[in-house]
PDB file of N, CA, C and O in Angstrom:
ATOM      1  N   MET A   1     -30.402  41.715-178.221  1.00  0.00           N
ATOM      2  CA  MET A   1     -31.056  40.414-178.150  1.00  0.00           C
ATOM      3  C   MET A   1     -31.624  40.049-179.518  1.00  0.00           C
ATOM      4  O   MET A   1     -32.289  40.862-180.161  1.00  0.00           O
ATOM      5  N   MET A   2     -31.362  38.846-179.946  1.00  0.00           N
ATOM      6  CA  MET A   2     -31.831  38.377-181.240  1.00  0.00           C
ATOM      7  C   MET A   2     -33.307  37.971-181.157  1.00  0.00           C
ATOM      8  O   MET A   2     -33.736  37.362-180.176  1.00  0.00           O
ATOM      9  N   THR A   3     -34.068  38.310-182.181  1.00  0.00           N
ATOM     10  CA  THR A   3     -35.456  37.865-182.264  1.00  0.00           C
ATOM     11  C   THR A   3     -35.464  36.359-182.489  1.00  0.00           C
ATOM     12  O   THR A   3     -34.795  35.873-183.401  1.00  0.00           O
ATOM     13  N   PRO A   4     -36.218  35.604-181.669  1.00  0.00           N
ATOM     14  CA  PRO A   4     -36.194  34.150-181.844  1.00  0.00           C
ATOM     15  C   PRO A   4     -36.837  33.714-183.156  1.00  0.00           C
ATOM     16  O   PRO A   4     -37.746  34.361-183.675  1.00  0.00           O
ATOM     17  N   ILE A   5     -36.348  32.624-183.659  1.00  0.00           N
ATOM     18  CA  ILE A   5     -36.942  31.974-184.828  1.00  0.00           C
ATOM     19  C   ILE A   5     -37.890  30.910-184.291  1.00  0.00           C
ATOM     20  O   ILE A   5     -37.459  29.962-183.634  1.00  0.00           O
ATOM     21  N   TRP A   6     -39.173  31.066-184.568  1.00  0.00           N
ATOM     22  CA  TRP A   6     -40.168  30.097-184.116  1.00  0.00           C
ATOM     23  C   TRP A   6     -40.196  28.941-185.105  1.00  0.00           C
ATOM     24  O   TRP A   6     -40.432  29.137-186.298  1.00  0.00           O
ATOM     25  N   LEU A   7     -39.960  27.761-184.613  1.00  0.00           N
ATOM     26  CA  LEU A   7     -39.897  26.569-185.451  1.00  0.00           C
ATOM     27  C   LEU A   7     -40.723  25.476-184.780  1.00  0.00           C
ATOM     28  O   LEU A   7     -40.433  25.058-183.659  1.00  0.00           O
ATOM     29  N   GLY A   8     -41.753  25.025-185.483  1.00  0.00           N
ATOM     30  CA  GLY A   8     -42.581  24.014-184.851  1.00  0.00           C
ATOM     31  C   GLY A   8     -43.552  23.363-185.798  1.00  0.00           C
ATOM     32  O   GLY A   8     -43.456  23.488-187.019  1.00  0.00           O
ATOM     33  N   THR A   9     -44.484  22.668-185.200  1.00  0.00           N
ATOM     34  CA  THR A   9     -45.437  21.885-185.956  1.00  0.00           C
ATOM     35  C   THR A   9     -46.809  21.941-185.296  1.00  0.00           C
ATOM     36  O   THR A   9     -46.923  21.964-184.070  1.00  0.00           O
ATOM     37  N   SER A  10     -47.837  21.961-186.120  1.00  0.00           N
ATOM     38  CA  SER A  10     -49.219  21.915-185.653  1.00  0.00           C
ATOM     39  C   SER A  10     -49.870  20.695-186.290  1.00  0.00           C
ATOM     40  O   SER A  10     -49.939  20.586-187.515  1.00  0.00           O
ATOM     41  N   TRP A  11     -50.343  19.788-185.461  1.00  0.00           N
ATOM     42  CA  TRP A  11     -50.850  18.520-185.970  1.00  0.00           C
ATOM     43  C   TRP A  11     -52.344  18.523-186.241  1.00  0.00           C
ATOM     44  O   TRP A  11     -52.889  17.513-186.684  1.00  0.00           O
ATOM     45  N   LYS A  12     -53.012  19.629-185.985  1.00  0.00           N
ATOM     46  CA  LYS A  12     -54.482  19.663-186.076  1.00  0.00           C
ATOM     47  C   LYS A  12     -55.015  18.518-185.218  1.00  0.00           C
ATOM     48  O   LYS A  12     -54.622  18.398-184.057  1.00  0.00           O
ATOM     49  N   MET A  13     -55.878  17.692-185.741  1.00  0.00           N
ATOM     50  CA  MET A  13     -56.373  16.521-185.003  1.00  0.00           C
ATOM     51  C   MET A  13     -55.957  15.247-185.742  1.00  0.00           C
ATOM     52  O   MET A  13     -56.695  14.261-185.739  1.00  0.00           O
ATOM     53  N   ASN A  14     -54.788  15.263-186.370  1.00  0.00           N
ATOM     54  CA  ASN A  14     -54.382  14.179-187.260  1.00  0.00           C
ATOM     55  C   ASN A  14     -53.534  13.083-186.633  1.00  0.00           C
ATOM     56  O   ASN A  14     -53.353  12.041-187.263  1.00  0.00           O
ATOM     57  N   LYS A  15     -53.005  13.260-185.431  1.00  0.00           N
ATOM     58  CA  LYS A  15     -52.183  12.208-184.823  1.00  0.00           C
ATOM     59  C   LYS A  15     -52.901  11.650-183.592  1.00  0.00           C
ATOM     60  O   LYS A  15     -53.288  12.411-182.705  1.00  0.00           O
ATOM     61  N   PRO A  16     -53.082  10.326-183.532  1.00  0.00           N
ATOM     62  CA  PRO A  16     -53.584   9.749-182.285  1.00  0.00           C
ATOM     63  C   PRO A  16     -52.488   9.812-181.220  1.00  0.00           C
ATOM     64  O   PRO A  16     -51.334  10.100-181.535  1.00  0.00           O
ATOM     65  N   LEU A  17     -52.838   9.549-179.988  1.00  0.00           N
ATOM     66  CA  LEU A  17     -51.888   9.644-178.883  1.00  0.00           C
ATOM     67  C   LEU A  17     -50.650   8.782-179.119  1.00  0.00           C
ATOM     68  O   LEU A  17     -49.538   9.212-178.812  1.00  0.00           O
ATOM     69  N   SER A  18     -50.820   7.587-179.650  1.00  0.00           N
ATOM     70  CA  SER A  18     -49.664   6.707-179.878  1.00  0.00           C
ATOM     71  C   SER A  18     -48.653   7.345-180.833  1.00  0.00           C
ATOM     72  O   SER A  18     -47.448   7.252-180.602  1.00  0.00           O
ATOM     73  N   GLN A  19     -49.123   7.987-181.896  1.00  0.00           N
ATOM     74  CA  GLN A  19     -48.216   8.652-182.845  1.00  0.00           C
ATOM     75  C   GLN A  19     -47.594   9.899-182.220  1.00  0.00           C
ATOM     76  O   GLN A  19     -46.426  10.197-182.467  1.00  0.00           O
ATOM     77  N   ALA A  20     -48.354  10.616-181.427  1.00  0.00           N
ATOM     78  CA  ALA A  20     -47.823  11.811-180.764  1.00  0.00           C
ATOM     79  C   ALA A  20     -46.678  11.436-179.830  1.00  0.00           C
ATOM     80  O   ALA A  20     -45.651  12.115-179.802  1.00  0.00           O
ATOM     81  N   MET A  21     -46.846  10.368-179.075  1.00  0.00           N
ATOM     82  CA  MET A  21     -45.804   9.960-178.146  1.00  0.00           C
ATOM     83  C   MET A  21     -44.599   9.378-178.885  1.00  0.00           C
ATOM     84  O   MET A  21     -43.464   9.557-178.444  1.00  0.00           O
ATOM     85  N   ALA A  22     -44.827   8.692-179.989  1.00  0.00           N
ATOM     86  CA  ALA A  22     -43.707   8.196-180.803  1.00  0.00           C
ATOM     87  C   ALA A  22     -42.901   9.367-181.353  1.00  0.00           C
ATOM     88  O   ALA A  22     -41.672   9.303-181.402  1.00  0.00           O
ATOM     89  N   TRP A  23     -43.581  10.437-181.768  1.00  0.00           N
ATOM     90  CA  TRP A  23     -42.903  11.638-182.260  1.00  0.00           C
ATOM     91  C   TRP A  23     -42.042  12.232-181.149  1.00  0.00           C
ATOM     92  O   TRP A  23     -40.907  12.642-181.391  1.00  0.00           O
ATOM     93  N   CYS A  24     -42.584  12.278-179.927  1.00  0.00           N
ATOM     94  CA  CYS A  24     -41.825  12.811-178.791  1.00  0.00           C
ATOM     95  C   CYS A  24     -40.572  11.983-178.526  1.00  0.00           C
ATOM     96  O   CYS A  24     -39.503  12.537-178.271  1.00  0.00           O
ATOM     97  N   GLU A  25     -40.699  10.675-178.586  1.00  0.00           N
ATOM     98  CA  GLU A  25     -39.544   9.790-178.379  1.00  0.00           C
ATOM     99  C   GLU A  25     -38.468  10.055-179.433  1.00  0.00           C
ATOM    100  O   GLU A  25     -37.282  10.132-179.110  1.00  0.00           O
ATOM    101  N   THR A  26     -38.882  10.193-180.683  1.00  0.00           N
ATOM    102  CA  THR A  26     -37.938  10.476-181.767  1.00  0.00           C
ATOM    103  C   THR A  26     -37.265  11.823-181.545  1.00  0.00           C
ATOM    104  O   THR A  26     -36.052  11.950-181.711  1.00  0.00           O
ATOM    105  N   LEU A  27     -38.039  12.815-181.176  1.00  0.00           N
ATOM    106  CA  LEU A  27     -37.488  14.146-180.938  1.00  0.00           C
ATOM    107  C   LEU A  27     -36.482  14.126-179.790  1.00  0.00           C
ATOM    108  O   LEU A  27     -35.417  14.736-179.889  1.00  0.00           O
ATOM    109  N   ALA A  28     -36.807  13.440-178.715  1.00  0.00           N
ATOM    110  CA  ALA A  28     -35.896  13.364-177.570  1.00  0.00           C
ATOM    111  C   ALA A  28     -34.565  12.734-177.972  1.00  0.00           C
ATOM    112  O   ALA A  28     -33.509  13.159-177.504  1.00  0.00           O
ATOM    113  N   ALA A  29     -34.615  11.732-178.831  1.00  0.00           N
ATOM    114  CA  ALA A  29     -33.386  11.080-179.287  1.00  0.00           C
ATOM    115  C   ALA A  29     -32.556  11.995-180.183  1.00  0.00           C
ATOM    116  O   ALA A  29     -31.330  11.892-180.214  1.00  0.00           O
ATOM    117  N   ARG A  30     -33.219  12.884-180.905  1.00  0.00           N
ATOM    118  CA  ARG A  30     -32.515  13.767-181.846  1.00  0.00           C
ATOM    119  C   ARG A  30     -32.119  15.106-181.234  1.00  0.00           C
ATOM    120  O   ARG A  30     -31.340  15.848-181.833  1.00  0.00           O
ATOM    121  N   MET A  31     -32.638  15.425-180.061  1.00  0.00           N
ATOM    122  CA  MET A  31     -32.336  16.704-179.408  1.00  0.00           C
ATOM    123  C   MET A  31     -31.773  16.484-178.007  1.00  0.00           C
ATOM    124  O   MET A  31     -32.291  17.068-177.055  1.00  0.00           O
ATOM    125  N   PRO A  32     -30.738  15.670-177.843  1.00  0.00           N
ATOM    126  CA  PRO A  32     -30.267  15.377-176.488  1.00  0.00           C
ATOM    127  C   PRO A  32     -29.742  16.598-175.742  1.00  0.00           C
ATOM    128  O   PRO A  32     -29.732  16.606-174.511  1.00  0.00           O
ATOM    129  N   GLU A  33     -29.311  17.616-176.454  1.00  0.00           N
ATOM    130  CA  GLU A  33     -28.759  18.803-175.803  1.00  0.00           C
ATOM    131  C   GLU A  33     -29.547  20.061-176.138  1.00  0.00           C
ATOM    132  O   GLU A  33     -28.999  21.162-176.073  1.00  0.00           O
ATOM    133  N   GLY A  34     -30.808  19.925-176.492  1.00  0.00           N
ATOM    134  CA  GLY A  34     -31.624  21.091-176.807  1.00  0.00           C
ATOM    135  C   GLY A  34     -31.392  21.561-178.228  1.00  0.00           C
ATOM    136  O   GLY A  34     -31.137  20.758-179.126  1.00  0.00           O
ATOM    137  N   CYS A  35     -31.482  22.874-178.427  1.00  0.00           N
ATOM    138  CA  CYS A  35     -31.298  23.434-179.762  1.00  0.00           C
ATOM    139  C   CYS A  35     -30.608  24.790-179.648  1.00  0.00           C
ATOM    140  O   CYS A  35     -30.342  25.269-178.546  1.00  0.00           O
ATOM    141  N   HIS A  36     -30.331  25.384-180.762  1.00  0.00           N
ATOM    142  CA  HIS A  36     -29.663  26.682-180.813  1.00  0.00           C
ATOM    143  C   HIS A  36     -30.484  27.711-180.033  1.00  0.00           C
ATOM    144  O   HIS A  36     -31.711  27.708-180.133  1.00  0.00           O
ATOM    145  N   PRO A  37     -29.840  28.587-179.262  1.00  0.00           N
ATOM    146  CA  PRO A  37     -30.578  29.558-178.451  1.00  0.00           C
ATOM    147  C   PRO A  37     -31.437  30.538-179.251  1.00  0.00           C
ATOM    148  O   PRO A  37     -32.352  31.144-178.693  1.00  0.00           O
ATOM    149  N   ALA A  38     -31.164  30.704-180.535  1.00  0.00           N
ATOM    150  CA  ALA A  38     -31.968  31.625-181.346  1.00  0.00           C
ATOM    151  C   ALA A  38     -33.276  30.987-181.811  1.00  0.00           C
ATOM    152  O   ALA A  38     -34.134  31.667-182.373  1.00  0.00           O
ATOM    153  N   ILE A  39     -33.428  29.691-181.581  1.00  0.00           N
ATOM    154  CA  ILE A  39     -34.622  28.978-182.049  1.00  0.00           C
ATOM    155  C   ILE A  39     -35.559  28.701-180.884  1.00  0.00           C
ATOM    156  O   ILE A  39     -35.142  28.179-179.850  1.00  0.00           O
ATOM    157  N   GLN A  40     -36.828  29.053-181.057  1.00  0.00           N
ATOM    158  CA  GLN A  40     -37.865  28.710-180.077  1.00  0.00           C
ATOM    159  C   GLN A  40     -38.744  27.618-180.677  1.00  0.00           C
ATOM    160  O   GLN A  40     -39.657  27.916-181.447  1.00  0.00           O
ATOM    161  N   PRO A  41     -38.482  26.360-180.335  1.00  0.00           N
ATOM    162  CA  PRO A  41     -39.287  25.279-180.897  1.00  0.00           C
ATOM    163  C   PRO A  41     -40.638  25.167-180.187  1.00  0.00           C
ATOM    164  O   PRO A  41     -40.764  25.491-179.006  1.00  0.00           O
ATOM    165  N   PHE A  42     -41.641  24.703-180.931  1.00  0.00           N
ATOM    166  CA  PHE A  42     -42.967  24.508-180.350  1.00  0.00           C
ATOM    167  C   PHE A  42     -43.664  23.345-181.030  1.00  0.00           C
ATOM    168  O   PHE A  42     -43.290  22.927-182.125  1.00  0.00           O
ATOM    169  N   VAL A  43     -44.681  22.834-180.360  1.00  0.00           N
ATOM    170  CA  VAL A  43     -45.530  21.792-180.918  1.00  0.00           C
ATOM    171  C   VAL A  43     -46.963  22.090-180.491  1.00  0.00           C
ATOM    172  O   VAL A  43     -47.223  22.480-179.352  1.00  0.00           O
ATOM    173  N   ILE A  44     -47.882  21.898-181.428  1.00  0.00           N
ATOM    174  CA  ILE A  44     -49.306  22.062-181.142  1.00  0.00           C
ATOM    175  C   ILE A  44     -49.969  20.718-181.462  1.00  0.00           C
ATOM    176  O   ILE A  44     -50.405  20.486-182.589  1.00  0.00           O
ATOM    177  N   PRO A  45     -50.039  19.836-180.457  1.00  0.00           N
ATOM    178  CA  PRO A  45     -50.604  18.510-180.686  1.00  0.00           C
ATOM    179  C   PRO A  45     -52.133  18.543-180.665  1.00  0.00           C
ATOM    180  O   PRO A  45     -52.722  19.573-180.337  1.00  0.00           O
ATOM    181  N   PRO A  46     -52.775  17.437-181.010  1.00  0.00           N
ATOM    182  CA  PRO A  46     -54.223  17.360-180.860  1.00  0.00           C
ATOM    183  C   PRO A  46     -54.605  17.578-179.392  1.00  0.00           C
ATOM    184  O   PRO A  46     -53.810  17.301-178.493  1.00  0.00           O
ATOM    185  N   PHE A  47     -55.800  18.065-179.158  1.00  0.00           N
ATOM    186  CA  PHE A  47     -56.261  18.343-177.797  1.00  0.00           C
ATOM    187  C   PHE A  47     -56.093  17.128-176.889  1.00  0.00           C
ATOM    188  O   PHE A  47     -55.702  17.264-175.730  1.00  0.00           O
ATOM    189  N   THR A  48     -56.387  15.949-177.413  1.00  0.00           N
ATOM    190  CA  THR A  48     -56.314  14.728-176.610  1.00  0.00           C
ATOM    191  C   THR A  48     -54.889  14.360-176.210  1.00  0.00           C
ATOM    192  O   THR A  48     -54.697  13.506-175.344  1.00  0.00           O
ATOM    193  N   ALA A  49     -53.894  14.982-176.820  1.00  0.00           N
ATOM    194  CA  ALA A  49     -52.498  14.653-176.525  1.00  0.00           C
ATOM    195  C   ALA A  49     -51.753  15.791-175.831  1.00  0.00           C
ATOM    196  O   ALA A  49     -50.571  15.638-175.521  1.00  0.00           O
ATOM    197  N   ILE A  50     -52.400  16.921-175.578  1.00  0.00           N
ATOM    198  CA  ILE A  50     -51.689  18.067-174.987  1.00  0.00           C
ATOM    199  C   ILE A  50     -51.049  17.697-173.652  1.00  0.00           C
ATOM    200  O   ILE A  50     -49.858  17.940-173.458  1.00  0.00           O
ATOM    201  N   GLN A  51     -51.803  17.124-172.745  1.00  0.00           N
ATOM    202  CA  GLN A  51     -51.261  16.815-171.419  1.00  0.00           C
ATOM    203  C   GLN A  51     -50.139  15.778-171.489  1.00  0.00           C
ATOM    204  O   GLN A  51     -49.077  16.018-170.913  1.00  0.00           O
ATOM    205  N   PRO A  52     -50.317  14.641-172.164  1.00  0.00           N
ATOM    206  CA  PRO A  52     -49.213  13.669-172.219  1.00  0.00           C
ATOM    207  C   PRO A  52     -47.968  14.207-172.930  1.00  0.00           C
ATOM    208  O   PRO A  52     -46.846  13.939-172.500  1.00  0.00           O
ATOM    209  N   VAL A  53     -48.157  14.957-174.005  1.00  0.00           N
ATOM    210  CA  VAL A  53     -47.012  15.531-174.720  1.00  0.00           C
ATOM    211  C   VAL A  53     -46.300  16.548-173.830  1.00  0.00           C
ATOM    212  O   VAL A  53     -45.073  16.526-173.735  1.00  0.00           O
ATOM    213  N   SER A  54     -47.044  17.432-173.180  1.00  0.00           N
ATOM    214  CA  SER A  54     -46.442  18.424-172.279  1.00  0.00           C
ATOM    215  C   SER A  54     -45.667  17.741-171.160  1.00  0.00           C
ATOM    216  O   SER A  54     -44.553  18.146-170.829  1.00  0.00           O
ATOM    217  N   HIS A  55     -46.257  16.710-170.583  1.00  0.00           N
ATOM    218  CA  HIS A  55     -45.591  15.969-169.508  1.00  0.00           C
ATOM    219  C   HIS A  55     -44.290  15.336-170.012  1.00  0.00           C
ATOM    220  O   HIS A  55     -43.266  15.405-169.332  1.00  0.00           O
ATOM    221  N   PHE A  56     -44.326  14.732-171.176  1.00  0.00           N
ATOM    222  CA  PHE A  56     -43.132  14.114-171.755  1.00  0.00           C
ATOM    223  C   PHE A  56     -42.039  15.162-171.970  1.00  0.00           C
ATOM    224  O   PHE A  56     -40.884  14.941-171.606  1.00  0.00           O
ATOM    225  N   LEU A  57     -42.403  16.295-172.558  1.00  0.00           N
ATOM    226  CA  LEU A  57     -41.411  17.334-172.838  1.00  0.00           C
ATOM    227  C   LEU A  57     -40.785  17.860-171.551  1.00  0.00           C
ATOM    228  O   LEU A  57     -39.579  18.103-171.504  1.00  0.00           O
ATOM    229  N   GLN A  58     -41.594  18.036-170.506  1.00  0.00           N
ATOM    230  CA  GLN A  58     -41.066  18.497-169.217  1.00  0.00           C
ATOM    231  C   GLN A  58     -40.171  17.441-168.583  1.00  0.00           C
ATOM    232  O   GLN A  58     -39.083  17.753-168.099  1.00  0.00           O
ATOM    233  N   THR A  59     -40.627  16.194-168.585  1.00  0.00           N
ATOM    234  CA  THR A  59     -39.866  15.103-167.974  1.00  0.00           C
ATOM    235  C   THR A  59     -38.501  14.939-168.635  1.00  0.00           C
ATOM    236  O   THR A  59     -37.507  14.672-167.960  1.00  0.00           O
ATOM    237  N   HIS A  60     -38.456  15.098-169.956  1.00  0.00           N
ATOM    238  CA  HIS A  60     -37.202  14.941-170.695  1.00  0.00           C
ATOM    239  C   HIS A  60     -36.463  16.268-170.882  1.00  0.00           C
ATOM    240  O   HIS A  60     -35.456  16.331-171.588  1.00  0.00           O
ATOM    241  N   GLN A  61     -36.966  17.318-170.251  1.00  0.00           N
ATOM    242  CA  GLN A  61     -36.354  18.648-170.282  1.00  0.00           C
ATOM    243  C   GLN A  61     -36.079  19.128-171.703  1.00  0.00           C
ATOM    244  O   GLN A  61     -35.021  19.688-171.990  1.00  0.00           O
ATOM    245  N   LEU A  62     -37.047  18.899-172.586  1.00  0.00           N
ATOM    246  CA  LEU A  62     -36.950  19.399-173.955  1.00  0.00           C
ATOM    247  C   LEU A  62     -37.513  20.818-173.987  1.00  0.00           C
ATOM    248  O   LEU A  62     -38.562  21.074-173.397  1.00  0.00           O
ATOM    249  N   PRO A  63     -36.838  21.739-174.662  1.00  0.00           N
ATOM    250  CA  PRO A  63     -37.197  23.157-174.593  1.00  0.00           C
ATOM    251  C   PRO A  63     -38.328  23.574-175.536  1.00  0.00           C
ATOM    252  O   PRO A  63     -38.294  24.674-176.088  1.00  0.00           O
ATOM    253  N   LEU A  64     -39.311  22.725-175.724  1.00  0.00           N
ATOM    254  CA  LEU A  64     -40.417  23.054-176.624  1.00  0.00           C
ATOM    255  C   LEU A  64     -41.577  23.662-175.847  1.00  0.00           C
ATOM    256  O   LEU A  64     -41.888  23.233-174.736  1.00  0.00           O
ATOM    257  N   LEU A  65     -42.205  24.654-176.440  1.00  0.00           N
ATOM    258  CA  LEU A  65     -43.461  25.162-175.916  1.00  0.00           C
ATOM    259  C   LEU A  65     -44.578  24.294-176.473  1.00  0.00           C
ATOM    260  O   LEU A  65     -44.473  23.772-177.583  1.00  0.00           O
ATOM    261  N   THR A  66     -45.637  24.144-175.707  1.00  0.00           N
ATOM    262  CA  THR A  66     -46.793  23.367-176.150  1.00  0.00           C
ATOM    263  C   THR A  66     -47.972  24.311-176.285  1.00  0.00           C
ATOM    264  O   THR A  66     -48.215  25.140-175.409  1.00  0.00           O
ATOM    265  N   GLY A  67     -48.705  24.186-177.383  1.00  0.00           N
ATOM    266  CA  GLY A  67     -49.853  25.048-177.618  1.00  0.00           C
ATOM    267  C   GLY A  67     -51.110  24.248-177.878  1.00  0.00           C
ATOM    268  O   GLY A  67     -51.097  23.018-177.894  1.00  0.00           O
ATOM    269  N   ALA A  68     -52.198  24.976-178.082  1.00  0.00           N
ATOM    270  CA  ALA A  68     -53.493  24.373-178.396  1.00  0.00           C
ATOM    271  C   ALA A  68     -54.126  25.173-179.522  1.00  0.00           C
ATOM    272  O   ALA A  68     -53.700  26.288-179.822  1.00  0.00           O
ATOM    273  N   GLN A  69     -55.137  24.597-180.136  1.00  0.00           N
ATOM    274  CA  GLN A  69     -55.825  25.297-181.218  1.00  0.00           C
ATOM    275  C   GLN A  69     -57.306  24.962-181.182  1.00  0.00           C
ATOM    276  O   GLN A  69     -57.728  24.008-180.527  1.00  0.00           O
ATOM    277  N   ASN A  70     -58.075  25.749-181.885  1.00  0.00           N
ATOM    278  CA  ASN A  70     -59.507  25.474-181.952  1.00  0.00           C
ATOM    279  C   ASN A  70     -59.798  24.457-183.051  1.00  0.00           C
ATOM    280  O   ASN A  70     -58.877  23.940-183.683  1.00  0.00           O
ATOM    281  N   MET A  71     -61.061  24.174-183.275  1.00  0.00           N
ATOM    282  CA  MET A  71     -61.456  23.140-184.232  1.00  0.00           C
ATOM    283  C   MET A  71     -62.017  23.748-185.513  1.00  0.00           C
ATOM    284  O   MET A  71     -62.348  24.933-185.568  1.00  0.00           O
ATOM    285  N   HIS A  72     -62.114  22.912-186.533  1.00  0.00           N
ATOM    286  CA  HIS A  72     -62.689  23.297-187.819  1.00  0.00           C
ATOM    287  C   HIS A  72     -63.654  22.197-188.223  1.00  0.00           C
ATOM    288  O   HIS A  72     -63.463  21.040-187.849  1.00  0.00           O
ATOM    289  N   GLU A  73     -64.675  22.536-188.971  1.00  0.00           N
ATOM    290  CA  GLU A  73     -65.705  21.540-189.299  1.00  0.00           C
ATOM    291  C   GLU A  73     -65.261  20.465-190.288  1.00  0.00           C
ATOM    292  O   GLU A  73     -65.909  19.423-190.385  1.00  0.00           O
ATOM    293  N   ALA A  74     -64.174  20.691-191.024  1.00  0.00           N
ATOM    294  CA  ALA A  74     -63.690  19.700-191.990  1.00  0.00           C
ATOM    295  C   ALA A  74     -63.031  18.530-191.258  1.00  0.00           C
ATOM    296  O   ALA A  74     -62.456  18.712-190.184  1.00  0.00           O
ATOM    297  N   ASP A  75     -63.113  17.334-191.835  1.00  0.00           N
ATOM    298  CA  ASP A  75     -62.500  16.156-191.229  1.00  0.00           C
ATOM    299  C   ASP A  75     -60.976  16.234-191.218  1.00  0.00           C
ATOM    300  O   ASP A  75     -60.340  15.777-190.268  1.00  0.00           O
ATOM    301  N   GLN A  76     -60.383  16.812-192.272  1.00  0.00           N
ATOM    302  CA  GLN A  76     -58.932  16.938-192.360  1.00  0.00           C
ATOM    303  C   GLN A  76     -58.577  18.255-193.029  1.00  0.00           C
ATOM    304  O   GLN A  76     -59.403  18.885-193.690  1.00  0.00           O
ATOM    305  N   GLY A  77     -57.321  18.654-192.838  1.00  0.00           N
ATOM    306  CA  GLY A  77     -56.819  19.854-193.513  1.00  0.00           C
ATOM    307  C   GLY A  77     -57.176  21.130-192.776  1.00  0.00           C
ATOM    308  O   GLY A  77     -57.823  21.109-191.728  1.00  0.00           O
ATOM    309  N   ALA A  78     -56.742  22.233-193.346  1.00  0.00           N
ATOM    310  CA  ALA A  78     -56.964  23.528-192.700  1.00  0.00           C
ATOM    311  C   ALA A  78     -58.181  24.221-193.267  1.00  0.00           C
ATOM    312  O   ALA A  78     -58.518  25.324-192.839  1.00  0.00           O
TER     313      ALA A  78
END
């Protein structure tokens, strides 16, 4: 069994819900048949978008895992 390649994005708290959903729409259009079996795609959206993004990915049967992260005191960046 091949070790999966984790490929994804973490948005911190930088995308409002409208941008998160637009990203999902773009991804769905570009991944109509999923991705290579060796790749495990993931997305870590802002806390306020976890549920809508997860629902969208499930509804469109996109093979992405959804994660969450904690907060940092800075307004932007890591």
